GUMI-186981 format. One record per atom (N, C-alpha, C, CB): x, y, z; atom name. Coordinates in Angstrom, 2 decimals, padded with zeros to 5 digits. Glycine has a CB too. Layout:
% GUMI-186981
X  Y  Z  CA
...
This chain:
% GUMI-186981
-025.45  -023.60  -027.55  N
-025.67  -022.93  -026.52  CA
-024.60  -023.42  -025.14  C
-027.20  -023.10  -026.32  CB
-024.73  -025.06  -025.09  N
-024.39  -025.34  -023.95  CA
-022.69  -024.84  -023.84  C
-024.77  -026.88  -023.74  CB
-022.15  -025.03  -024.90  N
-020.66  -024.77  -025.16  CA
-020.33  -023.36  -024.75  C
-020.26  -024.98  -026.71  CB
-020.94  -022.26  -025.21  N
-021.32  -020.90  -024.88  CA
-021.07  -020.48  -023.41  C
-022.75  -020.72  -025.21  CB
-022.01  -021.47  -022.96  N
-022.80  -021.35  -021.52  CA
-021.53  -021.92  -020.61  C
-024.49  -022.45  -021.36  CB
-020.92  -022.93  -021.07  N
-019.85  -024.02  -020.03  CA
-018.52  -022.69  -020.02  C
-019.16  -026.16  -021.12  CB
-018.18  -021.77  -021.70  N
-017.22  -020.68  -021.80  CA
-017.67  -020.14  -020.56  C
-017.25  -019.69  -023.11  CB
-018.38  -019.58  -020.41  N
-018.58  -018.03  -020.31  CA
-018.43  -018.43  -018.14  C
-020.75  -017.19  -021.33  CB
-018.85  -019.82  -017.47  N
-019.16  -020.28  -016.39  CA
-017.80  -020.53  -016.30  C
-020.20  -021.27  -016.24  CB
-016.68  -021.19  -016.64  N
-015.14  -020.95  -016.64  CA
-014.02  -020.19  -016.32  C
-014.90  -020.94  -017.34  CB
-014.75  -019.01  -017.29  N
-014.52  -017.65  -017.76  CA
-014.25  -017.42  -015.93  C
-016.05  -016.69  -018.83  CB
-015.20  -017.12  -015.84  N
-015.74  -016.51  -014.38  CA
-015.17  -017.43  -013.04  C
-017.63  -016.58  -014.36  CB
-015.33  -018.26  -013.31  N
-014.83  -019.12  -012.09  CA
-013.23  -018.73  -012.10  C
-015.14  -020.96  -012.32  CB
-012.32  -018.95  -013.44  N
-010.88  -018.40  -013.26  CA
-010.75  -016.68  -012.79  C
-010.09  -018.65  -014.83  CB
-012.04  -015.82  -013.00  N
-011.71  -014.50  -012.47  CA
-011.86  -014.74  -010.95  C
-012.68  -013.27  -013.05  CB
-012.78  -015.43  -010.88  N
-013.02  -015.42  -009.32  CA
-011.75  -016.10  -008.41  C
-014.48  -016.33  -009.01  CB
-011.35  -016.62  -008.68  N
-010.02  -017.92  -008.41  CA
-008.73  -016.49  -008.56  C
-009.84  -019.75  -010.24  CB
-008.97  -015.70  -009.54  N
-007.47  -014.64  -009.45  CA
-007.89  -013.33  -008.60  C
-006.84  -013.98  -011.27  CB
-009.20  -012.87  -008.39  N
-009.68  -012.02  -007.69  CA
-009.36  -012.51  -005.96  C
-011.17  -011.88  -008.20  CB
-009.60  -013.39  -005.72  N
-009.72  -014.23  -004.64  CA
-008.07  -014.07  -004.32  C
-010.42  -015.87  -004.99  CB
-007.25  -014.39  -005.03  N
-005.86  -014.26  -004.34  CA
-005.09  -013.06  -004.35  C
-005.00  -015.15  -004.85  CB
-005.79  -012.63  -005.49  N
-005.54  -010.80  -005.24  CA
-005.24  -010.48  -004.07  C
-006.77  -009.79  -005.44  CB
-006.49  -010.31  -003.25  N
-007.30  -010.04  -002.71  CA
-006.70  -010.50  -001.02  C
-008.49  -010.62  -003.45  CB
-006.39  -011.87  -001.54  N
-005.46  -012.73  -000.20  CA
-004.26  -012.18  -000.02  C
-005.05  -014.34  -000.44  CB
-003.20  -011.41  -001.34  N
-001.97  -011.21  -000.78  CA
-001.70  -009.83  -000.72  C
-000.97  -011.89  -001.45  CB
-002.99  -009.44  -000.60  N
-003.34  -007.88  -000.51  CA
-003.59  -007.56  001.68  C
-005.38  -007.60  -001.80  CB
-004.38  -008.50  001.83  N
-004.75  -008.92  003.06  CA
-003.41  -009.31  003.56  C
-005.84  -010.02  003.06  CB
-003.06  -010.40  003.29  N
-001.54  -010.83  003.94  CA
-000.40  -009.45  004.18  C
-000.72  -012.03  002.68  CB
-000.32  -008.95  003.05  N
000.70  -007.80  003.00  CA
000.46  -006.31  004.24  C
000.53  -007.21  001.26  CB
-001.52  -006.43  004.19  N
-001.52  -005.47  005.07  CA
-001.41  -005.95  006.62  C
-002.70  -004.73  004.79  CB
-001.62  -007.51  006.97  N
-001.12  -008.47  008.70  CA
000.20  -008.01  008.51  C
-001.20  -010.66  008.90  CB
001.25  -008.08  007.60  N
002.42  -007.99  008.09  CA
002.95  -006.43  008.21  C
003.24  -008.86  007.25  CB
002.58  -005.74  007.45  N
002.41  -003.86  008.28  CA
002.13  -003.55  009.53  C
001.23  -002.94  007.80  CB
000.77  -004.67  010.02  N
000.11  -004.17  011.24  CA
001.16  -004.95  012.21  C
-001.68  -004.60  011.43  CB
001.82  -006.11  011.63  N
003.04  -006.72  012.95  CA
004.04  -006.51  013.15  C
003.42  -007.81  013.08  CB
004.64  -005.41  012.31  N
005.57  -004.50  012.13  CA
005.23  -003.36  012.53  C
005.94  -004.41  011.01  CB
004.38  -002.44  012.78  N
003.88  -001.60  013.62  CA
003.53  -001.99  015.27  C
002.79  -001.23  012.92  CB
003.12  -003.06  015.31  N
002.65  -003.66  016.99  CA
004.86  -003.64  017.51  C
001.38  -006.32  016.89  CB
004.92  -004.35  016.67  N
006.83  -004.42  016.68  CA
007.65  -002.81  017.37  C
007.51  -004.57  014.50  CB
007.20  -001.66  016.36  N
007.56  -000.95  016.70  CA
007.02  -000.16  017.92  C
007.70  -000.62  015.85  CB
005.60  -000.09  018.13  N
005.08  000.40  018.76  CA
005.47  000.02  020.40  C
003.97  000.24  018.22  CB
005.79  -001.17  020.67  N
006.38  -001.33  021.72  CA
007.42  -001.42  021.77  C
006.11  -001.98  022.22  CB
008.34  -001.66  020.77  N
009.75  -001.44  021.16  CA
010.12  000.25  021.69  C
010.68  -001.88  019.74  CB
008.92  000.93  020.90  N
009.07  002.41  021.30  CA
008.65  002.47  022.79  C
008.11  003.44  020.36  CB
007.54  001.62  023.02  N
006.80  001.78  024.87  CA
008.30  001.74  025.67  C
005.45  -000.08  025.61  CB
008.64  000.60  025.32  N
009.78  000.28  026.36  CA
010.90  001.35  026.62  C
010.52  -000.97  025.90  CB
011.39  001.81  024.90  N
012.21  002.79  025.30  CA
011.53  004.35  025.98  C
013.03  002.99  024.02  CB
010.85  004.25  025.75  N
010.19  005.64  026.96  CA
010.29  005.51  027.90  C
008.91  006.08  027.18  CB
010.00  004.41  028.65  N
009.90  003.65  029.79  CA
011.58  003.83  030.07  C
009.18  002.01  029.55  CB
012.24  003.55  029.23  N
013.46  003.48  030.02  CA
014.17  005.05  029.67  C
014.48  002.01  029.52  CB
013.64  005.94  028.82  N
014.37  007.18  028.78  CA
013.87  008.21  028.92  C
014.92  007.37  027.89  CB
012.56  008.47  029.36  N
011.28  008.86  029.66  CA
010.74  010.08  028.39  C
011.35  009.45  031.31  CB
011.46  009.65  027.11  N
011.52  010.53  026.23  CA
009.72  009.85  025.12  C
013.45  010.43  025.43  CB
009.04  010.39  024.77  N
007.70  010.43  024.03  CA
007.92  008.69  022.91  C
007.58  012.37  022.86  CB
006.41  008.71  022.61  N
006.55  007.06  021.96  CA
006.87  007.46  020.76  C
005.15  005.92  021.91  CB
007.17  008.50  019.81  N
007.06  008.50  018.96  CA
008.61  009.27  018.81  C
005.77  008.87  018.62  CB
009.58  008.42  019.56  N
010.85  008.85  019.63  CA
011.27  007.66  018.37  C
011.61  008.79  021.35  CB
012.45  008.15  017.75  N
012.91  007.67  016.60  CA
014.52  007.05  017.20  C
012.89  008.97  015.33  CB
014.73  006.96  018.25  N
015.82  006.43  018.11  CA
015.83  004.92  017.78  C
016.46  006.74  019.18  CB
014.96  003.88  017.97  N
014.82  003.19  017.98  CA
014.66  002.25  016.38  C
014.17  003.45  018.84  CB
013.94  003.12  015.38  N
013.68  002.79  013.93  CA
015.25  003.62  013.55  C
011.92  003.54  013.13  CB
015.96  004.44  013.84  N
017.45  004.67  013.14  CA
018.13  003.66  013.68  C
018.28  006.09  013.43  CB
018.18  002.74  014.58  N
019.31  002.05  014.82  CA
018.96  000.97  013.71  C
019.55  001.55  016.40  CB
017.45  000.47  013.20  N
017.09  -001.02  012.35  CA
016.22  -000.70  011.63  C
016.57  -002.33  013.08  CB
016.58  000.65  010.82  N
015.65  001.01  009.73  CA
016.34  000.10  008.40  C
015.60  002.88  009.49  CB
017.46  000.26  008.52  N
018.08  -000.63  007.34  CA
017.67  -002.04  007.35  C
019.64  -000.64  007.38  CB
018.07  -002.50  008.37  N
017.49  -004.05  008.45  CA
016.03  -004.50  008.39  C
017.88  -004.60  009.69  CB
015.70  -003.26  008.85  N
013.54  -003.12  008.93  CA
013.43  -003.49  007.42  C
012.48  -000.92  009.31  CB
013.76  -002.54  006.62  N
013.73  -002.13  005.51  CA
013.94  -003.47  004.43  C
014.73  -001.02  005.49  CB
015.02  -004.04  004.59  N
014.92  -005.29  004.14  CA
014.04  -006.46  003.95  C
015.52  -005.60  004.57  CB
014.02  -006.67  005.67  N
013.20  -007.81  006.23  CA
012.34  -007.45  005.83  C
013.06  -008.18  007.52  CB
011.30  -006.44  006.18  N
009.95  -006.09  006.20  CA
009.59  -005.38  004.51  C
009.74  -004.94  007.60  CB
010.11  -005.08  004.12  N
010.06  -005.11  002.69  CA
009.38  -003.46  002.47  C
009.02  -006.58  002.06  CB
010.15  -002.38  003.21  N
009.36  -001.54  003.50  CA
010.08  -000.28  002.71  C
009.11  -001.51  005.02  CB
008.82  000.39  002.30  N
009.07  001.55  001.43  CA
009.41  002.66  002.29  C
007.89  001.91  000.55  CB
008.75  003.22  003.40  N
009.42  004.05  004.31  CA
008.66  004.18  005.65  C
009.63  005.36  003.68  CB
009.01  005.04  006.34  N
008.06  004.99  008.25  CA
007.83  006.36  008.35  C
009.19  004.42  010.04  CB
007.10  006.76  008.42  N
007.19  008.20  009.50  CA
006.19  008.23  010.53  C
006.95  009.69  008.71  CB
007.01  008.90  011.42  N
006.17  009.14  012.91  CA
005.72  010.62  013.05  C
007.21  008.81  014.34  CB
004.49  010.53  013.49  N
003.60  011.99  013.66  CA
003.74  012.25  014.93  C
001.97  012.01  013.32  CB
004.16  013.34  016.25  N
003.58  013.60  016.99  CA
002.09  013.71  017.19  C
004.08  014.25  017.12  CB
001.90  014.20  018.62  N
000.03  014.70  018.36  CA
-001.14  015.37  018.70  C
-000.59  014.09  018.40  CB
000.06  015.96  017.35  N
-000.67  017.05  016.97  CA
-000.36  016.71  015.17  C
-000.04  018.69  017.78  CB
-000.05  015.84  015.02  N
-000.20  015.41  013.41  CA
000.78  015.36  012.45  C
-001.02  016.20  012.75  CB
001.92  016.30  013.35  N
003.24  017.17  012.64  CA
004.22  015.77  012.74  C
003.99  018.92  013.75  CB
004.41  015.69  011.45  N
005.44  014.74  010.67  CA
006.62  015.29  011.71  C
005.72  015.07  008.67  CB
007.62  014.33  012.48  N
008.75  014.52  013.08  CA
009.85  013.88  012.68  C
008.62  014.33  014.18  CB
009.94  012.59  011.68  N
010.91  012.05  011.44  CA
010.39  011.14  010.30  C
011.51  011.51  012.61  CB
011.10  011.04  008.84  N
010.81  010.18  008.08  CA
012.03  009.36  008.10  C
010.36  010.68  006.88  CB
012.08  008.13  007.41  N
012.62  006.85  007.14  CA
012.29  006.51  005.69  C
012.09  005.80  008.12  CB
013.30  006.22  004.57  N
012.63  005.82  003.21  CA
012.59  007.05  002.48  C
011.12  005.20  003.32  CB
011.50  006.99  001.63  N
010.72  007.58  000.52  CA
009.28  007.93  001.15  C
010.61  006.51  -000.78  CB
008.69  009.16  002.17  N
007.86  009.12  002.21  CA
006.49  009.12  001.17  C
008.12  009.63  002.83  CB
005.47  009.43  001.09  N
004.15  009.31  001.11  CA
003.80  010.92  001.64  C
003.65  007.96  002.09  CB
003.36  011.57  000.63  N
003.21  012.81  001.35  CA
001.18  012.64  001.85  C
003.78  014.41  000.00  CB
001.59  012.60  002.99  N
000.09  012.32  004.03  CA
-000.96  013.49  004.08  C
000.52  012.11  005.78  CB
-001.82  013.64  003.82  N
-002.79  014.84  003.95  CA
-003.12  015.29  005.75  C
-004.38  014.29  003.06  CB
-003.46  016.55  006.09  N
-002.72  016.47  007.50  CA
-004.11  015.92  008.26  C
-001.97  018.19  008.20  CB
-005.68  015.86  007.16  N
-007.38  015.62  007.76  CA
-007.29  014.38  008.13  C
-008.77  015.74  006.65  CB
-006.00  013.21  007.37  N
-005.88  011.77  007.51  CA
-005.19  011.51  008.49  C
-005.39  011.11  006.51  CB
-003.94  012.16  009.02  N
-003.53  012.05  010.64  CA
-004.52  012.40  011.57  C
-002.37  012.94  011.04  CB
-005.08  013.49  011.78  N
-005.92  014.18  012.77  CA
-006.69  012.96  012.59  C
-006.60  015.77  012.53  CB
-007.57  012.20  011.74  N
-008.25  011.52  011.70  CA
-007.80  009.84  012.92  C
-008.37  011.56  010.18  CB
-006.66  009.61  012.69  N
-005.95  008.68  013.21  CA
-006.07  008.76  014.72  C
-004.64  008.77  012.71  CB
-005.42  009.84  014.74  N
-005.62  010.55  016.16  CA
-006.61  010.92  017.37  C
-005.39  011.42  015.96  CB
-007.49  010.93  016.20  N
-008.77  011.20  017.06  CA
-009.53  010.26  017.34  C
-009.60  012.04  016.58  CB
-009.28  009.24  016.37  N
-010.27  007.55  016.96  CA
-009.30  006.89  017.30  C
-011.26  006.42  015.77  CB
-008.25  007.06  017.07  N
-007.52  005.83  017.72  CA
-007.40  004.24  016.94  C
-008.33  005.61  019.09  CB
-007.66  004.74  016.10  N
-008.03  003.43  015.46  CA
-006.72  003.31  014.01  C
-010.01  003.55  014.86  CB
-006.28  002.28  013.66  N
-005.10  001.97  012.62  CA
-005.89  002.19  011.38  C
-004.36  000.36  012.69  CB
-005.62  002.42  010.48  N
-006.24  002.51  009.06  CA
-005.38  002.22  007.92  C
-006.77  003.86  008.80  CB
-005.88  001.59  006.83  N
-005.35  000.88  006.00  CA
-005.55  001.75  004.41  C
-006.01  -000.58  006.21  CB
-004.67  002.00  003.74  N
-004.61  002.95  002.44  CA
-004.30  001.73  001.34  C
-003.22  004.35  002.51  CB
-004.55  001.87  -000.06  N
-003.71  001.90  -001.44  CA
-003.74  003.09  -001.59  C
-004.17  001.18  -002.72  CB
-002.69  003.68  -002.32  N
-002.49  005.10  -002.68  CA
-001.72  004.30  -004.40  C
-001.20  006.31  -001.23  CB
-001.66  005.09  -005.02  N
-001.27  005.18  -006.77  CA
-000.73  006.29  -007.17  C
-002.47  005.08  -007.78  CB
000.36  006.77  -007.43  N
000.58  008.31  -007.60  CA
001.01  007.17  -009.66  C
002.44  009.58  -006.06  CB
002.69  007.11  -009.43  N
003.31  006.47  -010.45  CA
003.38  005.49  -009.99  C
004.39  006.85  -010.95  CB
003.09  004.99  -008.79  N
003.54  003.75  -008.34  CA
001.98  002.99  -007.02  C
005.40  004.22  -007.48  CB
002.18  002.20  -007.02  N
000.91  002.07  -005.95  CA
001.88  001.39  -004.73  C
-000.67  000.86  -006.59  CB
001.56  001.94  -003.73  N
001.83  001.43  -002.36  CA
000.43  000.80  -001.22  C
002.58  002.78  -001.68  CB
000.59  000.44  -000.77  N
000.03  000.50  000.79  CA
000.84  000.97  002.01  C
-000.35  -000.85  001.20  CB
-000.04  001.66  002.47  N
000.67  002.00  004.01  CA
-000.82  002.00  005.01  C
001.69  003.95  004.05  CB
-000.31  001.77  005.94  N
-001.34  001.57  007.21  CA
-000.60  002.42  008.50  C
-001.53  -000.33  007.67  CB
-001.43  003.24  009.01  N
-001.16  004.52  009.67  CA
-001.59  003.69  011.36  C
-002.35  006.13  008.93  CB
-001.13  003.43  012.25  N
-001.51  003.26  013.65  CA
-001.07  004.42  014.15  C
-000.97  002.07  014.39  CB
-002.40  004.66  015.94  N
-001.86  005.41  016.80  CA
-000.78  005.23  017.83  C
-002.67  005.71  017.27  CB
000.05  005.34  018.24  N
000.77  005.67  019.22  CA
000.38  005.72  020.73  C
001.13  006.67  018.86  CB
000.53  004.92  021.51  N
000.21  005.68  023.00  CA
-001.08  004.39  023.20  C
-000.49  007.90  022.92  CB
-000.74  004.26  024.66  N
-001.45  003.25  025.57  CA
-003.02  003.09  026.17  C
-000.75  003.35  026.61  CB
-003.32  004.23  026.15  N
-004.57  005.18  026.96  CA
-005.37  006.16  025.77  C
-003.72  006.45  028.35  CB
-004.44  007.24  025.28  N
-004.72  008.07  024.27  CA
-003.55  007.74  023.01  C
-004.73  009.61  024.89  CB
-003.75  008.66  021.96  N
-002.99  009.14  021.23  CA
-001.88  010.18  021.18  C
-003.59  009.31  020.68  CB
-000.58  009.58  021.35  N
000.25  010.60  021.60  CA
001.36  010.57  020.67  C
000.66  010.58  022.92  CB
000.70  010.15  019.35  N
001.33  010.24  017.94  CA
000.75  009.48  016.87  C
002.67  009.83  017.96  CB
001.77  009.49  016.03  N
001.09  008.69  014.82  CA
002.14  008.10  014.33  C
000.32  009.48  013.67  CB
001.72  006.32  013.57  N
002.89  005.53  012.67  CA
002.36  005.42  011.67  C
003.43  004.20  013.02  CB
003.13  005.87  010.64  N
002.70  005.49  009.05  CA
003.74  004.25  008.12  C
002.83  007.14  008.10  CB
003.56  003.33  008.26  N
004.02  002.58  007.14  CA
003.83  002.06  006.37  C
004.39  002.09  007.14  CB
004.30  002.32  005.10  N
004.41  001.92  003.81  CA
005.04  000.94  002.96  C
004.68  002.63  003.47  CB
004.37  000.02  001.99  N
005.34  -000.79  001.31  CA
004.52  -001.08  -000.30  C
005.70  -002.34  002.34  CB
005.31  -000.97  -000.82  N
005.03  -000.95  -002.57  CA
004.19  -001.79  -002.65  C
006.18  -001.32  -003.67  CB
003.57  -001.85  -003.75  N
002.40  -002.67  -004.16  CA
002.99  -003.96  -005.36  C
001.13  -001.48  -004.91  CB
004.20  -003.56  -005.49  N
004.98  -004.10  -006.75  CA
006.11  -005.64  -006.21  C
006.11  -002.51  -007.42  CB
005.55  -005.75  -004.69  N
005.79  -006.93  -004.41  CA
004.43  -008.04  -004.17  C
006.66  -006.75  -003.30  CB
003.59  -007.58  -004.07  N
001.93  -008.09  -003.91  CA
002.09  -008.80  -005.26  C
000.44  -006.71  -003.82  CB
002.60  -007.85  -006.32  N
002.31  -008.23  -007.98  CA
003.32  -009.28  -008.35  C
002.52  -006.84  -009.13  CB
004.27  -009.49  -008.33  N
005.29  -010.44  -008.29  CA
004.64  -012.06  -007.35  C
006.70  -009.54  -007.45  CB
004.03  -011.69  -006.39  N
003.85  -013.17  -005.71  CA
002.50  -013.58  -006.50  C
003.63  -013.15  -003.76  CB
002.06  -012.52  -007.23  N
000.36  -012.54  -007.82  CA
000.76  -013.39  -009.38  C
-000.55  -010.42  -008.15  CB
001.95  -013.48  -009.36  N
002.65  -013.62  -010.94  CA
003.90  -015.35  -010.45  C
004.00  -011.43  -011.49  CB
003.57  -015.56  -009.14  N
004.52  -016.65  -009.11  CA
003.36  -017.60  -008.88  C
005.82  -016.61  -007.96  CB
002.39  -017.15  -008.09  N
001.06  -018.02  -007.42  CA
000.57  -018.46  -008.42  C
-000.12  -017.32  -006.59  CB
000.15  -017.59  -009.91  N
-000.94  -017.76  -010.78  CA
-000.29  -017.80  -012.53  C
-002.05  -016.40  -010.42  CB
000.85  -017.53  -012.28  N
001.47  -017.75  -013.90  CA
000.72  -016.24  -014.32  C
000.75  -019.56  -015.05  CB
000.36  -015.41  -014.09  N
-000.55  -014.08  -014.73  CA
000.02  -012.98  -014.56  C
-001.92  -013.80  -014.15  CB
-000.33  -012.19  -015.37  N
-000.12  -010.66  -014.97  CA
-000.89  -010.21  -014.42  C
000.04  -009.78  -015.79  CB
-000.54  -008.89  -013.61  N
-001.47  -007.89  -013.00  CA
-001.21  -006.78  -013.40  C
-001.51  -007.81  -011.67  CB
-001.82  -005.71  -013.56  N
-001.68  -004.39  -013.56  CA
-002.43  -003.76  -012.70  C
-001.85  -003.91  -014.66  CB
-002.36  -002.28  -012.15  N
-003.55  -001.62  -011.39  CA
-003.94  -000.29  -012.43  C
-003.03  -001.07  -009.62  CB
-005.03  000.10  -012.54  N
-005.71  001.52  -013.20  CA
-005.59  001.95  -012.43  C
-006.96  001.84  -013.72  CB
-005.41  003.48  -012.82  N
-005.50  004.79  -011.61  CA
-006.09  005.55  -012.40  C
-004.09  005.58  -010.92  CB
-006.67  006.57  -011.46  N
-007.52  007.56  -012.86  CA
-006.58  008.25  -013.44  C
-008.73  008.80  -012.47  CB
-007.10  008.23  -014.58  N
-006.15  009.65  -015.57  CA
-006.23  010.93  -015.88  C
-006.04  009.54  -016.76  CB
-006.22  011.71  -015.19  N
-006.51  013.31  -014.93  CA
-005.76  013.99  -016.29  C
-005.71  013.97  -013.23  CB
-004.88  013.61  -016.96  N
-003.99  014.44  -017.95  CA
-004.63  014.41  -018.85  C
-002.68  014.07  -018.31  CB
-005.47  015.44  -019.37  N
-006.16  016.30  -020.52  CA
-005.10  016.40  -022.15  C
-006.38  018.09  -019.72  CB
-004.14  016.77  -021.86  N
-003.22  016.63  -022.59  CA
-002.70  015.43  -023.55  C
-002.54  016.91  -021.89  CB
-002.79  013.94  -023.02  N
-002.89  012.74  -023.67  CA
-003.58  012.52  -024.76  C
-003.24  011.99  -022.97  CB
-003.03  011.85  -025.61  N
-004.22  011.84  -026.81  CA
-005.28  010.97  -026.56  C
-003.71  011.41  -028.22  CB
-005.02  009.81  -026.28  N
-005.84  008.59  -025.28  CA
-006.69  008.97  -024.37  C
-004.98  007.75  -024.42  CB
-008.09  009.87  -024.96  N
-009.34  010.31  -024.22  CA
-010.72  009.02  -024.11  C
-009.89  011.77  -025.15  CB
-010.43  007.72  -024.59  N
-011.06  006.72  -024.07  CA
-011.50  006.15  -023.06  C
-010.78  006.23  -024.27  CB
-010.83  006.02  -022.60  N
-010.34  005.87  -021.09  CA
-009.82  006.63  -019.95  C
-009.57  005.23  -021.11  CB
-011.02  006.63  -018.82  N
-010.01  007.51  -017.58  CA
-009.44  006.50  -017.31  C
-010.61  008.30  -016.14  CB
-008.77  006.13  -017.37  N
-007.52  005.43  -016.65  CA
-005.82  005.14  -017.23  C
-008.09  004.06  -016.39  CB
-005.48  005.07  -016.47  N
-004.16  005.06  -016.85  CA
-003.27  003.65  -016.24  C
-003.57  006.49  -016.33  CB
-002.51  002.93  -016.97  N
-001.69  001.76  -016.45  CA
-000.59  002.43  -015.31  C
-000.85  000.93  -017.85  CB
-000.70  001.98  -014.04  N
-000.23  002.50  -013.04  CA
000.73  001.69  -012.96  C
-000.99  002.70  -012.00  CB
001.02  000.28  -012.50  N
002.32  -000.91  -012.22  CA
001.04  -001.97  -013.02  C
003.01  -001.40  -009.93  CB
002.43  -002.81  -013.47  N
002.54  -004.01  -013.81  CA
003.60  -004.84  -013.92  C
002.11  -004.04  -014.65  CB
003.82  -005.78  -013.99  N
004.62  -007.12  -014.60  CA
004.83  -007.04  -016.26  C
003.63  -008.61  -014.25  CB
006.01  -007.55  -016.24  N
006.40  -007.45  -017.99  CA
005.69  -006.26  -018.55  C
005.82  -008.88  -019.00  CB
005.85  -005.02  -018.16  N
005.45  -004.23  -018.38  CA
006.14  -003.44  -020.10  C
005.55  -003.72  -017.07  CB
006.87  -003.44  -020.78  N
007.36  -003.64  -022.14  CA
006.62  -004.57  -022.66  C
008.73  -003.98  -022.28  CB
005.91  -005.56  -022.77  N
004.82  -006.30  -022.71  CA
003.37  -005.82  -023.08  C
004.83  -006.69  -021.54  CB
003.24  -005.25  -021.68  N
001.90  -004.80  -021.09  CA
001.59  -003.90  -021.68  C
001.77  -004.46  -019.80  CB
002.43  -002.75  -021.44  N
001.74  -001.34  -021.74  CA
001.38  -001.04  -022.89  C
002.44  -000.30  -021.45  CB
001.72  -001.53  -024.25  N
001.80  -001.30  -025.55  CA
-000.08  -001.65  -025.60  C
003.15  -002.40  -026.49  CB
-000.43  -003.21  -025.05  N
-001.50  -003.94  -025.01  CA
-002.40  -003.03  -024.48  C
-001.37  -005.15  -024.32  CB
-002.14  -002.68  -023.25  N
-003.16  -001.75  -022.62  CA
-003.27  -000.06  -023.74  C
-002.46  -001.44  -020.71  CB
-002.15  000.37  -023.74  N
-002.08  001.29  -024.74  CA
-003.88  001.29  -026.03  C
-000.38  000.71  -025.58  CB
-002.99  000.07  -026.91  N
-003.90  -000.38  -028.11  CA
-005.32  -000.33  -027.39  C
-003.50  -002.04  -028.79  CB
-005.49  -000.97  -026.63  N
-006.79  -001.57  -026.16  CA
-007.93  -000.27  -025.79  C
-006.43  -002.56  -024.71  CB
-006.92  000.55  -024.79  N
-007.77  001.79  -024.30  CA
-008.08  003.15  -025.52  C
-006.82  002.43  -022.91  CB
-006.77  003.01  -026.48  N
-006.97  004.00  -027.78  CA
-008.19  003.27  -028.55  C
-005.44  004.13  -028.89  CB
-008.24  002.23  -028.80  N
-009.18  001.94  -029.71  CA
-010.90  001.27  -029.33  C
-008.37  001.02  -030.52  CB
-010.79  000.68  -027.85  N
-012.19  000.30  -027.62  CA
-012.63  001.20  -026.31  C
-012.33  -001.39  -027.36  CB
-013.45  002.28  -026.14  N
-014.09  002.65  -025.16  CA
-014.81  002.33  -024.47  C
-014.40  003.18  -025.26  CB
-014.75  002.33  -023.27  N
-015.55  001.78  -022.31  CA
-016.28  002.61  -021.65  C
-014.95  001.12  -021.51  CB
């Protein structure tokens, strides 16, 4: 009994450490997006004073996009006007629900999201403007970078499960599918076998 209890405690400790690492990496990545959004907002504000253009002016991003994309590991940037209409995008933007943009403009508070479709992405939505929202900025990063850092730090693989609504697929045991994983050529067959043979 002691051996079993010790084994369970050891596994729980490992699990806690891994969950903590994943959370810390995710929070650090969102913090980097916040720092980048502050940079863009301050540069656009400075540019607006010089050119008398609105804060969502994309000239600064046009000049720096390729360098920023590499340095900040960005997937996309999208600027919205004060009505929540997309003004311009760089990279591969996520399709944003109109209500989500309107919520940012109304509450003038940044919000962070994680989206999973064929892959997983982190998104930070930030209102633009000093006293009232004159627009909004969406910055997006791929979750792949977090998974790679997790692998380097822990030596373990990490996959993300997302809702599986495809009824035509043969596997009906799990309502999830594997969205992203490192070493997917090894991990996906393992996941498919487990999910097909062990219902949850």
